[in-house]
C-alpha positions as CSV (number, residue, x, y, z in Angstrom):
1,X,125.4,-13.0,102.8
2,X,126.9,-9.6,103.6
3,X,130.4,-10.7,103.2
4,X,129.6,-12.3,99.9
5,X,127.9,-9.3,98.6
6,X,130.9,-7.1,99.6
7,X,133.3,-9.5,98.1
8,X,131.4,-9.7,94.8
9,X,130.9,-5.8,94.7
10,X,134.7,-5.4,94.7
11,X,135.3,-7.5,91.6
12,X,135.1,-5.5,88.5
13,X,132.8,-6.7,85.7
14,X,131.3,-9.5,87.9
15,X,127.7,-8.5,86.8
16,X,128.4,-9.9,83.3
17,X,129.0,-13.5,84.4
18,X,125.2,-14.2,85.3
19,X,124.2,-12.6,82.0
20,X,126.6,-14.7,80.0
21,X,125.6,-17.8,81.7
22,X,121.9,-17.1,81.0
23,X,122.6,-16.3,77.4
24,X,124.7,-19.5,76.9
25,X,121.9,-21.6,78.6
26,X,119.2,-20.2,76.4
27,X,121.3,-20.5,73.4
28,X,122.1,-24.2,74.1
29,X,118.3,-24.8,74.8
30,X,117.2,-23.2,71.6
31,X,119.8,-25.2,69.5
32,X,118.6,-28.4,71.2
33,X,114.9,-27.7,70.4
34,X,115.6,-26.8,66.9
35,X,117.7,-30.0,66.4
36,X,114.9,-32.1,68.0
37,X,112.3,-30.6,65.7
38,X,114.2,-30.8,62.5
39,X,115.6,-34.4,62.9
40,X,114.3,-36.6,60.0
41,X,112.0,-39.4,60.8
42,X,114.2,-42.2,59.6
43,X,117.0,-41.1,61.9
44,X,114.5,-40.8,64.7
45,X,113.3,-44.2,64.3
46,X,116.8,-45.5,64.1
47,X,117.8,-43.9,67.3
48,X,114.6,-45.1,69.1
49,X,115.4,-48.7,68.3
50,X,119.0,-48.5,69.5
51,X,118.3,-49.4,73.2
52,X,116.4,-52.5,72.1
53,X,118.9,-53.7,69.5
54,X,121.2,-56.5,70.5
55,X,124.7,-56.7,69.1
56,X,125.5,-60.0,70.7
57,X,125.1,-63.1,68.6
């Protein structure tokens, strides 16, 4: 791990990448939770029946 640590220490601004990745992950997670909690019930029921519906006649 010593060579990796030295390599990353030489790159300017590398410490921002993990912070940006964490913020993007948390933002995506929050958006998905809000979307899931605010979906209307008719759309929820429609989506829940989709795997069982057969389009073939």
